[in-house]
C-alpha positions as CSV (number, residue, x, y, z in Angstrom):
1,M,112.8,110.9,75.8
2,E,109.6,109.4,74.4
3,D,111.3,106.0,74.4
4,R,112.2,106.4,78.0
5,L,108.6,107.4,78.9
6,A,107.2,104.4,77.1
7,T,109.6,102.1,78.9
8,I,108.6,103.5,82.3
9,S,104.9,103.3,81.4
10,S,105.4,99.7,80.3
11,R,107.2,98.8,83.5
12,I,104.4,100.3,85.6
13,D,101.9,98.3,83.5
14,A,103.9,95.1,84.3
15,I,103.8,95.9,88.0
16,L,100.0,96.4,87.8
17,S,99.6,93.1,85.9
18,M,101.8,91.3,88.5
19,L,99.5,92.7,91.3
20,E,96.3,91.7,89.5
21,T,97.4,88.0,89.5
22,S,98.9,88.0,93.0
23,E,97.5,86.1,95.9
24,I,97.7,89.1,98.3
25,S,94.5,90.3,100.1
26,N,92.1,92.6,98.2
27,D,92.7,95.4,100.7
28,Q,96.5,95.2,100.2
29,K,96.1,95.0,96.5
30,A,93.8,98.0,96.4
31,E,96.3,100.0,98.5
32,L,99.2,99.0,96.3
33,L,97.3,100.0,93.2
34,R,96.5,103.4,94.8
35,L,100.1,103.9,95.7
36,L,101.3,102.8,92.2
37,A,99.0,105.4,90.7
38,T,100.6,108.1,92.8
39,L,104.0,106.7,92.1
40,K,103.3,106.9,88.4
41,S,102.3,110.6,88.7
42,E,105.4,111.4,90.7
43,I,107.7,109.5,88.3
44,A,106.2,111.5,85.4
45,T,107.4,114.7,87.2
46,L,110.8,113.2,88.0
47,E,111.2,112.0,84.4
48,H,111.6,115.6,83.2
49,T,114.5,116.4,85.5
50,H,116.1,113.0,86.4
51,A,115.2,110.5,83.6
52,E,117.6,107.8,84.5
53,H,116.8,108.1,88.2
54,A,113.1,107.7,87.3
55,E,113.8,104.5,85.4
56,S,115.9,103.2,88.3
57,V,113.1,103.9,90.9
58,I,110.5,102.1,88.7
59,G,112.9,99.1,88.2
60,L,113.5,98.8,91.9
61,A,109.7,99.2,92.7
62,E,109.1,96.4,90.2
63,R,111.7,94.2,91.9
64,S,110.3,94.9,95.3
65,M,106.7,94.1,94.3
66,H,107.9,90.8,92.7
67,E,109.8,89.8,95.8
68,A,106.7,90.7,98.0
69,I,104.2,88.5,96.1
70,R,106.3,85.7,94.7
71,Q,106.0,82.2,96.2
72,P,108.1,80.9,97.8
73,K,109.4,84.1,99.4
74,D,113.1,84.7,99.9
75,P,113.4,87.1,102.9
76,Q,116.9,88.1,102.1
77,L,116.1,89.1,98.5
78,A,113.0,90.8,99.6
79,A,114.8,92.9,102.3
80,S,117.5,93.8,99.8
81,A,114.9,94.9,97.2
82,L,113.2,97.2,99.7
83,Q,116.5,98.6,100.9
84,D,117.6,99.3,97.4
85,L,114.2,101.0,96.6
86,A,114.4,103.3,99.7
87,A,118.1,104.2,98.9
88,S,117.1,105.1,95.3
89,V,114.9,107.9,96.4
90,A,116.8,109.1,99.5
91,E,118.7,111.8,97.7
92,L,115.5,113.1,96.2
93,E,113.9,113.9,99.5
94,V,114.3,117.6,99.3
95,S,113.4,118.0,95.6
96,H,110.7,115.4,95.4
97,P,109.3,114.8,98.9
98,Q,106.0,113.2,97.7
99,L,107.9,110.6,95.7
100,V,109.9,109.7,98.8
101,N,106.6,109.5,100.8
102,V,105.0,107.2,98.2
103,V,108.1,104.9,98.0
104,N,108.2,104.7,101.8
105,A,104.5,103.9,102.0
106,I,105.0,101.1,99.3
107,S,107.9,99.8,101.3
108,V,105.9,99.6,104.6
109,L,103.0,97.9,102.8
110,L,105.3,95.4,101.2
111,A,107.0,94.7,104.5
112,N,103.5,94.1,106.0
113,I,102.7,91.6,103.3
114,G,105.4,89.5,104.7
115,I,108.8,90.4,103.3
């Protein structure tokens, strides 16, 4: 369990590093950082009951962020990444509504960045 928590924390740190060096606007970056902090908190709660699912959500969030900020953009890969991220939390809507809200907010923001 500790290994899994360390892995999730490491992946979130990787996402944060990716954002820090990205070329997106400061406002978008600040909003994504805020949403990632909330996501990290929600994932910590999910980790206790659905550990593998938590890892999957973080992995898909990482992939979505990468597709949103990479140059050149590949619209098909980006759309697929966002779709996979949304699908990964759909079944958790009843038990973890805040997680679903955060993932949806991240998806909307990434879509507005241009994916």
